[in-house]
FIBA-584513 format. One record per residue (C-alpha): residue in one letter; x, y, z. Coordinates in steps of 0.001 Angstrom, whole numbers, plus 500000, padded with zeros to 6 digits. Layout:
REM residues N
AXYZ;...
***
This chain:
REM residues 434
M203435860860724404;R206058862036726854;L205986865651728025;S209718866424728113;A211367868485725412;R211878866834722082;I214960864703721947;A217618865336719367;A216803863246716324;L218765862553713195;A218302865366710717;G215767864704708055;S214025861463707296;S214894857795706847;A214542856220703440;L212944852789703405;V213462852675699674;L215293855706698352;G214374854604694868;A211091856388695435;L213083859621695317;A215318858535692469;G212488857633690131;A212605853880690693;A209521851992691831;P209518851850695657;A210055848339696908;T207319848731699490;A204532849778697151;A201718847259697043;P201524845458693706;A198464845704691540;G195874843252692766;A197407843004696236;T195048842177699078;A193301845340700247;A193326846138703936;P190082845255705710;D188082847795707664;I189066848014711320;P185824848163713316;V185975851234715536;A183597849576717977;A186227846905718633;V188927849545719150;K186642851397721572;Q186028848173723492;H189774847824724015;L189795851391725324;A186954850604727700;D188927847622728976;L192029849778729508;Q189876852324731356;S188585849541733608;I192131848420734307;A193128851963735291;T190052852424737464;A190815849208739319;N194451850178739846;G194608853645741319;G193385855525738254;N196407855060736007;R198476852600733992;A201899854141734617;H205324852485734664;G205938850599737874;R202271850672738848;P199998847607738863;G197781849108736158;Y200604848927733640;K201376845267734233;A197638844512734039;S197548846331730668;I200411844191729358;D198676841028730535;F195421842129728886;V196986842735725466;K199116839586725646;A196110837378726402;K194256838733723357;L197200837990721073;D198026834578722511;A194434833496721936;V194643834063718162;G198032832529717426;F200658835229717845;T204056834385719256;T204418836807722165;T207407837799724264;V207393839963727383;Q210673841844727668;Q211619843116731130;F213766846134731928;T214465848176735035;Y214019851918735336;N213983854086738465;G214306850955740532;T211133849360739207;T210478846687736600;G209082847705733243;Y207727845607730410;N207613845612726634;L205346843225724753;I206469841929721350;A204122839902719140;D205140838149715933;W202667836852713374;P203976833512712055;G205161833534708451;G206504836079706033;D210109836735705107;P212054836920708398;N214617839138706715;Q211952841694705749;V210132842827708895;V207442845501709092;M206669846539712652;A203866848603714190;G203992849821717757;S202703852147720438;H203422852925724048;L201063851282726493;D201901853241729638;S200053856310730886;V201260859147733059;S200589858704736778;S197968861455736784;G195366859662734677;P194261856541732790;G195848857623729493;I193033856638727163;N194002858933724295;D197662859016725380;N198179856292724517;G195351853849724823;S194221855045721401;G197362853963719575;S197678850784721624;A194084849762720965;A194296850450717237;V197506848440716900;L195956845631718929;E192848845501716758;A194968845617713587;A196930842615714883;L193727840757715750;T192415841541712260;V195548839984710750;A194668836791712604;R190927836967711963;T191377837366708201;G194166834784707964;Y196382837376706299;Q199592835912704909;P201902838826704082;T205061838465702076;K207006840304704750;H207037839336708398;L204718841314710672;R205692842286714201;F203874844388716769;G205162846104719912;W203729847768723010;W206278849849724907;G206699850589728579;A207915853789730274;E207581855957727176;E206335858762729388;L209639858670731287;G211789859157728172;L211114856411725599;V212703853953728011;G211071850724726834;S211530851236723105;K215134852338723610;Y215754849165725588;Y214245847051722827;V216251848691720049;N219504848786721999;N219231845069722720;L218560844091719107;P221654842627717463;T222812844558714420;T221709841734712145;E218185841920713577;R218045845686713237;S218899845355709563;K215852843138709051;L213478845894710213;K212389847562706981;G209977849942708646;Y208628850858712068;L205189852508712265;N204360854447715436;F200895855383716687;D200703857773719627;M197518859762720375;I195306859037717361;G191907859847718862;S192304863403720182;P188948865050720957;N189692868161718848;P191697866292716217;G194079867197713474;Y195426864679711004;F199192864658711177;V201586862347709306;Y205208861889710345;D207656863475707906;D210258860729708071;D210639857842705644;P209202859051702315;V207591855746701327;I205857855257704664;E204801858893704702;Q203305858633701224;T201482855446702163;F199621857292704901;K199021860356702743;D197572858189699992;Y195120856666702442;F193871860009703736;A193705861480700245;G191560858507699271;I188978859379701929;G189171863119701260;V190880864124704518;P193717866677704248;T196839866059706305;E199738868081707650;I203276867170708600;E203546866236712267;T205764868623714258;E204416868802717829;G205556865342718797;D208630865048716574;G211228863043718483;R208976862741721535;S207580859280720915;D208952855778720392;H209692856151716682;A212746858197717722;S214328855121719313;F214176853344715939;K215018856354713788;N218144857121715789;V219688853778714791;G218815854139711117;I215558852175710963;P212963853769708628;V209996855161710561;G206606856748710064;G203385857230711926;L200253859190712785;F199185861716715422;T196086863828716126;G197564866501718393;A198285867099722068;S198506870356724041;R199226872636721091;V196300874884720087;K194544874251716777;T194913877273714511;S192030878996712766;A193320877627709463;Q193278874110710912;V189755874662712218;S188716875606708679;K190416872485707369;W189300869899709941;G186552871443712017;G186653871672715781;T187646874711717796;A190678876951718184;T191630875264721437;A194051872485722358;F193863869350720246;D193624867433723533;R192616869555726517;C193047866494728772;Y196629865779727710;H198452864178730661;S195471864846732922;S192988862820734951;C190261863610732384;D192026861537729683;T189287858926729912;T187090857145727380;A185119860415727162;N188246862069725736;I188133860310722354;N186898861542718989;D185326858482717386;T185748859734713821;A189466860365714267;L189923857005715987;D188062855245713166;R189986856937710368;N193360856422711977;S192671852788712867;D191845852111709227;A195025853960708230;V197013851621710496;A195660848633708604;H196144850286705218;A199823850888705933;L200416847404707327;W198776845657704381;T200429847934701824;L203947847790703260;S203945844075704070;G202203842807700952;T205288842805698803;T208987842497699284;T212158843381697523;T213125840342695458;P216897840090695508;P218415839728692059;T219459836171691274;G222956835419690050;T226541835668691277;V227092838193694044;F230353839986694858;E230046841943698099;N232081844055700507;T230482844454703945;A233356846326705602;D232332849743706945;V233994852738705287;S233687856085707071;I232610859029704926;P234409862211706063;D232213865249706531;N232587867622703560;G235767865785702688;A237554863642700153;A235875860775698331;V236181857273699794;T235734853907698122;S234521850414698884;S235829847795696443;V234893844347695208;D237062842103693056;V235082840356690349;T236655837107689149;G235649834083687148;R233439835956684684;T233867835840680924;G233459838760678566;N231786842018679481;A229547842985682344;P225781842811681710;S223464845572680595;N221498845056683809;L224250844979686420;A222612845200689861;V224520847558692163;G223478847207695796;V224240850286697906;N223757850513701668;I224939853824703105;V224107855071706592;H224144858874706544;T222077861598708192;Y221586863805705097;V221741862081701724;G221460865399699916;D225148865883700791;L226257862775698907;V227559861968695450;V227711858220694807;D229370856658691773;L230139853185690496;V233680853081689123;A234465850300686632;P237842848538686529;D238995850769683640;G238042853939685547;S234736854595683791;V232276856327686108;Y228545855617686418;N226721858093688637;L224170856513690950;H223193859372693259;N223951863080692869;R222979865057695967;S219282864265695666;G216867863322698410;G217295866444700523;S217241865793704238;A216402862097703966;D218800859815705769;N220325856556704538;I220577855032701081;N219534851402700857;Q218835850680697210;T219718848448694300;Y220533850414691143;T220568848916687631;V223522849955685483;N224163849245681803;A227785848158682108;S227892846150678882;S230865848155677583;E232991847115680583;V235081843989681060;A233491842093683909;N236599840890685744;G238547843382687811;T238186845732690760;W234907847652690879;K234531850511693320;L231697852335694994;R232912855932695365;V231171858209697850;Q231858861865698620;D230182864135701181;K230076867634699679;A228543869614702544;S229233870071706237;V227543868935709480;D226147865472708642;T228180862269708667;G227902858570707907;Y229532855491706454;V229297852922703682;N227711849886705294;S227954847526702311;F228386847443698542;K227630844545696205;L227394843668692540;T225051840959691272;F225812839431687878;P222903837487686290;
***
């Protein structure tokens, strides 16, 4: 995790499926009978950490951007993934006059339009080997990927993994990756899971307060093993999830604490001492001796739980005739209502009782918004009425009983921002007639 002050992030949290807040079943929830995530052997994760320690020791004591230890770390992870059938890509970028590297690994199969991604930064600071920060996250993600291959897992969604360079210099590698993704590819990313420092020696159990579905997935796991969690605040905006969140991609993740001191209440909750969560943060003593095995084990299993849960099902698009408007419509801050329209033609009789209304709105505070479907005769069907609080973005299909409306005509999505500060736009609006 980088040391500099937290970067400005979009207010609130991204909604992978806002239906979870609106009472609809979240599209990412694992169906009954879905394949359960396997146990991630902590011994295997620790072996990866030992290998990263050896790489640092052989290369000046660190694995920092622009240093030979970082490139050796990339080569080490890539070789593991290539050997089990991943499609890997090394992405180069330049920062401070030196070459940096990201590693992207795709598991063959799954819906290419529904991508779940897990990632971590692989670089250390120059002052140490970076085994907790962030060998721990990198090793857990690596072992989760290897477990996908070992078990022959065939998820419904497409799985992708990433290891980022130059995070310690300002999220450089992940920003480069996101900024070079075409808009169409960004839209396929249904969730990015970030793991940065998950084996702190005096650990807490912190869950990112971002996308509500991803957040709940992690909370459910920890509740299932009887471990209380808290919302993560120390590293908010200071790790690679911010690069994804800032372009509207839903994010979540885990953290066990850095230089902040564990409170007496947290000691009562989790054990440990009222000292820093990681006394070796960004120091030469961040070695394999700086890992809490229990925290590493629990969090590695949580990585797998989230990957299997979030990738095991997908949103099935409604079948039928689709009428769509993909033109962007800006939503003025605390201003007048705007509309996006579609002209429905060629239908007979009335609209169905299960009209599917697809809404994709990019906005940094959905609690400001009122969203209505307006029928051709002016009848109004409310879809969203200032709910969701500080969550950002609405990407949901609503079901409306429109059987009293004539199908043909101009249908409108009407959106109004009723509070100041946050802004956004209608990205797309569609109606699907069965």
